[in-house]
N, C-alpha and C positions, 0 to 999 in steps of 0.2 A: 932536569926535564926542561926542554925548550918548547915554548908555545907561541904560535902566531895568533895575534889578536886583531880582529877587524871591527871597526866602528863606523856605522853609516846611519844612525838613528835620526839625525837631524841635518844640520848644515855643515858638519865637518866630515870629511872623508879621511879615514885614518887607519894605519896598520902599524903594528909593533911586534918586536920579538922580546920575550921576557924569559929569563931562566929562573927556575925555582930549585933551590938546593934541597938535599934530603933533610936538613935541619929546619926547613921552612922559611929560610931567608930568600930574598929575591933580588934580581939584578936586571935592569933594563939594558938590552943590547942595541935596540933601535926604537925610535918612536917618531913616525912621520905623520904629520897632520896637515891637511890642506883645507883651510877655511873657505867657505863659499860666501863670505860677507859681501864681496863686490857684486856677485851675481844677484843678491837679494836686496841690496841697499836701496835701490831706486823704488822698490815696492814697499819699503818700510817694514818688512818682516819676511819670514821664510815662506817661500812659495813651494809647496810639496812637489809639484811636478818638475819644477826646475831643479830642486834638490836631488830628486831621484835620477834625472838625466845626467846631472853632474857626477853622481856616484858611479854610474855606468861608465862614463868617459874616463874617470880618474882612478878608479880603484885598482885596476890591474897594475898600472904604473907605480902606484904608491906601495903596493905589496912588493913589487920587484925592488924598489928602492929600500924598503925595510929589510928585505932579505939580504941585499948586497951590503948595506951598512952593518948588519950584524955579522956578515961573513959566514952565513950558513946556507945549506940547501934544504929542500923539502924533505929529503930522506932523513935528515937529522931531527925532524920535529917529533916531539912526543904527543902533540895534539894541535888542533886548530880550533880557535874559539871565535865566535861572532856574536855580536849583540843581536839577539832575536826579538828585542822589544824591551820596554815600551818605546814607541817613537812613531815617526811618520812611516806608514806602512810600505810605501814605495821604496824608500831608502832601506828599510829593514830587509825587504825581500832581496835587494841587490847584495847586501853583505852576507846574509845567511846562505843564499844560493851559491855565491862564490866560495864560501867556506865549505859547503857540501861538496862542490866540485873538487876542491883541493883534497878533502878527506877521502873521497872516492878514488881519485887518480893515484894518490900516494899511500892508500891504505892506512890512513892516520885517524886516530880517535877524534870525534867531533864533540864540541861543547857549545850548546845554545845558551848564551849568557843573558841573564836579566841585567839590562843596563844599570838599573838602580843598585843591584847587588855589586856590580863592578865599582860604583862609587863607594859603596859601604865597605868594601874590602881593600880599597887602595891604601889606607893607612897601615895595613899589615905589610904591604910592599915597601912603603917609604920609611916606616918607623918600627916595624917589627912588633907592633902592639899585640898583646894577648887578649883573649876574650875574658869577660864581657866588657863592652864599652857602649857608651851612649852616643848615638849618631844624630847630628843635625844635618839633614840632607836638604839642600836648597839648590835645585837644578831645574831650570826651565819651568815647566808646569808643575813641579813637585816642591812641596815644603812639608817635611815630616820630621818628627822626633822618633827615633827607633832604637830599641834595645837590640844590640847585636851580640848574641850569645854563642854563635858558632857559624860555620859556613852553612848557608841555607837555613839558618835559625834566626828569625827576625820577629820582633814583637813591636808593632806600631803603638807608640804612646800618645802621639798627637799628630794632627794633620791640618792642612788648610781646609776650610769649609767653603771657600770660594776661590779667589785669586791666590796664586802662589806668589812668593816674594819676587821672583824673577819676572813674572807676568806683570805685577804691579809696577815695577821699575820701568819695564818696556812701555807700558800703557801711559804712564806719566810722562815719559820722554816724548812719546808721540803727540800727546795733547799739548805739550809745550813747544813743539816744533823742533825737537832735538833729533839728530840723525840716528839711523840704525847702525849698530845695535844700541838699544837705549840704556841698558844698565850702566855701562861704563860712562856714558855721556851724563847721566844724572849724577853719578859720583863726582865726576870732574866739575860739573857746574856747582854742585853743593859745596865744594872746597872754597869757593869765593862768595858764599852766601851767608845770610844771617838766619840761623836756625831758630831764633826766637820771634821772628817777625810774624809768622802765621801759627796760630794755636790749633794745630791739627789733633784729632782724637788719637788715643792709644788703644787700638782695638783689642778686645778680649782681656785687657789688663785686670788682674785680680781674680779671674775665674779659676775654679778648682781643677778644671781639665787643662790639657796642654795643647788645645787646638789654636789655630791661627785664623785670622780673617783680615783681608786687606781691601776688600771691595769698597767698604765705607770710607776708608782713608783715601782711596783713589778718587772717590766721588767728592770728598772734601777739597782735594786739590783742584779738581775741575771747577768747583763752586767759587773758590777764592780767585782762581785765574779769570773766571768770567766777570768778576766784579771790577777788574782792572780795565780802565778805558783803553790803554795801550800797553802791552806787555814789553817792558824793556829787558835787556840782557841781565840787569841787576835783579829785576823781578823774577826772572827765570831762576837765577842762582838762589835767591831767597826761598822761592817755592821748593826747589830741589833740596836745599839744606833743611828746611822745616819738615818736608816729607821724609827725608832720610832719618832725621832725628826721631820722628815718630815710629818709623820702622825699627830702629835700633832699640828704643824703649820697649816696644811691644815684643820684639824678639827676645830681649833679655828676660822679660817677665815670663814669657811662655817657656823658655828653656829652663828657668829656675824651677818652674812647676814640673817640667818633664824630668829633670834630674831628681826631684823629690820622688816622683812616681817610680823612677828607675830604682832608687834605693829601697823603696818599700817592697818592690817585687823581686829584685835581683841582687840586692846588697850594693856595696860601693862600686861604682864603675872604675875601670882602669884609667879611663880618660873621657873627656868630652871631645868627640871627633866631629869636625866640620868638613863636609865634602860637597861638591857640586860647584857650578860656575859662580853662584852668588857668593860663595866663600872667598872668591878672589877680591871682593870689595874690601878695601883696607879698613874702612870705618866699621864694617860689620866684624872684621877680624878683631879689632880692638874691643868691641863690645862683648864678643864671645870670650875673650881672654879674661875679662873682668868677671863674667858669670862663672867661669871655671874656677877662678880663684876664690870667689865667695862660696862656692860649693865644695871647696877643699879637694879639687882634682886638677889635673893638667889639661890644657888644650892642645890637641894635635890636629894639624892641618897639613895636607899634602902641599907641595909647591904649587903655585898658581897654574903652571902648565899642566899639572895632573888633576886640577880641580875641574877644568873644562873638559869637554869630551875628547877622548884620545884612545888610541889602540892599546896602550900599555895597561890601562885598567881592565880592559876586556881580556887581554892575554893573561893577566894575573888572576882574575876571577876564574878563568878557564883552568889555570894551573892549580888553584886551590881546590877546585872541584875534581880535577883529575887525580890529585893526591889522595882523595877519598874514594876513588873508583867510580866517580859519577860522570857518565858520558851520555850522549844523546844519539838517537838513530837518525837516519835520513828522513824520517817522518816528522822531525821537529818542525813546528809551524812558526811563522813570523807572527808577532802580536803587536797590534797598535796599543793595547793596554795590557799591563801585567803588574799586578800588585806584588810588592816586596814581601809583605806579610799576607800570606794566603788566607788567613783567617780574619783579616780586617774587613770592616764594612764602612759605608759612609756614615759620618757622624749624624746622629739622630737630631731632628729638630732644626736643621740648618739648610736643607736642600742638597742639591747635588754637589759632590766633591770632585775636584780634579786630581786628587792624589793618585788615582790609578792610571793616569795617562802615561 
């Protein structure tokens, strides 16, 4: 089964062709991604209107390149999948509308993919992992621990109660004057810093639930930075190193609890899987590997290029759903918010969560 995947939820315009074999294995035939970093860099973050216009300008050409690189025509497709949310609504509309047009013209099944589900299922494409597994999803405005028990079957075990990890990295970068995108810049600066210089809190550590909170840690960084008369490059490196160390300790603690909750509800996980752009951070990867070893399971992480937003993960999620006979009609709606676990609610007692973004 050949599936075309389209991704336009944020600031990457992407298309890919993925083949799913009858035995459930997958193969990427093409994966074209056009980042919009340059378009948004001078604003210090993604501007939704600019992103949507760029998707309009770029998407047709990127789909054409993906088809040519894969060496296939539209008549050979078994389906066309597009990320229908969650994400910036203007971009989501562009991708989903394009997928609908292709499906209508070529009489091809349509799959409206949850972007978060695409991240959740990517390890089945790259590593052929079987269900169930424990997913640490850290992508943009999302930080969640999820039990993945089947295609479309997700139970959220923990979530952020305020800022997601990616958001916290970006905001710390901005307050320290680092360029956009902030996450990689913080990681780079931290490599030359002293992680023991600033004693930042480890949010939520020791709590029996598996939720995350980064807002207080972000505020602590701002407070320490404001106490410095003049922030030198070494100060920035030390602040980033101390901040990142606190994130690593907090994440390790939260995941340890999440894995315990997983075992209590679903038995031993096949693996601890990390997905999303934050998983590309090498320091975080090292911390996750240690958590997995302590829990007696393996860590599985897609290659960095498949952790960030891309069309291959959308195509694969579409293929997984098509294999079960799950398709969508032309009435499928774009969504700015779309929970992965349909039964999940905001954590009580904390205020509004961003986990459904």
